[in-house]
C-alpha positions in Angstrom: -11.6 59.9 6.0 -12.3 56.5 6.5 -11.4 54.1 3.7 -13.9 51.2 2.9 -13.0 47.9 2.3 -12.9 46.6 -1.3 -15.0 43.6 -1.5 -13.0 41.9 -4.1 -9.3 42.3 -1.9 -11.4 40.7 1.0 -12.7 37.5 -1.0 -8.8 37.2 -2.0 -8.0 37.6 1.0 -10.1 34.4 2.4 -11.3 31.6 0.0 -13.7 29.1 1.0 -13.2 29.7 4.5 -9.6 29.2 4.7 -6.3 31.2 4.3 -5.0 32.6 0.9 -2.6 29.8 -0.2 0.6 32.3 -1.2 3.4 29.8 -1.0 4.5 27.8 -4.4 6.9 24.4 -4.7 7.3 23.5 -8.3 8.8 20.4 -10.1 9.7 19.2 -13.6 7.7 16.4 -15.4 8.1 14.2 -18.1 5.3 14.1 -20.4 4.4 10.5 -19.5 4.6 11.4 -15.7 2.1 14.8 -16.9 -0.4 12.4 -18.5 -0.4 10.6 -15.3 -1.0 13.3 -13.1 -3.7 15.0 -15.6 -5.4 11.4 -15.7 -5.5 11.0 -11.7 -6.6 14.4 -11.1 -9.4 14.0 -13.8 -10.5 10.6 -12.4 -11.2 12.3 -8.9 -12.7 15.6 -10.4 -10.0 17.5 -8.9 -7.8 20.1 -11.1 -4.3 19.0 -11.4 -2.9 21.2 -8.8 -5.8 20.7 -6.2 -4.9 16.6 -6.7 -1.3 17.2 -6.4 -1.7 19.7 -3.2 -3.5 17.0 -1.6 -1.1 14.0 -2.3 1.8 16.5 -1.0 -0.1 17.4 2.5 -1.2 13.4 2.8 2.4 12.7 2.5 3.3 15.7 4.7 1.2 14.4 7.4 2.1 10.9 6.9 -1.4 10.0 6.2 -3.2 7.1 4.3 -5.9 7.7 1.4 -9.1 6.5 3.1 -9.2 3.6 0.3 -5.4 3.0 1.4 -6.5 3.3 5.2 -9.3 0.8 5.2 -7.3 -1.7 3.2 -4.3 -1.2 5.6 -6.6 -2.0 8.6 -8.1 -4.9 6.6 -4.4 -6.3 6.5 -4.1 -5.6 10.5 -6.8 -8.0 11.0 -5.6 -10.5 8.7 -2.2 -10.2 10.9 -3.9 -10.1 14.1 -5.9 -13.2 13.2 -2.8 -15.3 11.7 -0.8 -14.5 14.4 -3.4 -15.2 17.4 -4.7 -18.6 15.7 -1.4 -20.0 14.3 0.7 -19.9 17.3 -1.2 -21.9 19.6 -2.0 -24.3 16.7 1.6 -24.8 16.2 2.0 -25.8 19.4 -1.0 -28.6 18.9 -3.4 -27.0 20.6 -7.2 -27.0 19.1 -9.1 -24.2 19.1 -13.0 -24.8 19.0 -15.8 -23.1 17.3 -16.3 -20.8 20.2 -12.6 -19.8 20.5 -12.4 -19.0 16.9 -15.6 -16.9 17.1 -14.0 -15.0 20.5 -10.7 -14.6 18.5 -13.0 -12.7 15.1 -14.5 -10.5 18.0 -11.2 -9.8 19.6 -9.4 -8.9 15.7 -12.5 -6.8 15.0 -12.2 -4.8 18.2 -8.6 -4.2 17.7 -7.6 -3.9 14.3 -7.6 -0.3 14.1 -5.1 0.2 16.8 -3.0 -2.5 15.6 -2.6 -0.4 12.6 -2.2 3.0 14.3 0.6 1.1 16.5 2.2 -0.2 13.3 2.2 3.2 11.5 3.3 5.2 14.7 6.5 2.3 14.6 7.2 3.5 11.0 7.0 6.7 11.7 9.2 6.4 14.7 11.6 4.7 12.5 11.5 7.3 9.9 12.7 10.3 12.7 15.1 8.0 14.6 17.1 8.5 11.0 17.1 12.2 10.4 
């Protein structure tokens, strides 16, 4: 006799196109910490568990949030601009408007690569210490 799959059991095995989450990691929080977590989760329209999972996985993958990532890239663009314009100016060279516009184009084209390289160098240092 063949057994039919119970649809409820099949649903439990796979949710929302992903494998069933069966592992758990716990921590204890103070009342103030719990309030901060609940407020952060609510502000993003997520359950506290989903919010914490997202934060943990981003940290585990050493990724920045999209807001942090954009801010970091723009910070790197300012760094590139300062490094590449101040050094010649400190030597006493003059920069024309066209040279400055070219520098801005260079920064715009290379800021993401500079951010990736900076993050990679930090990741390498963290693995060297382990």
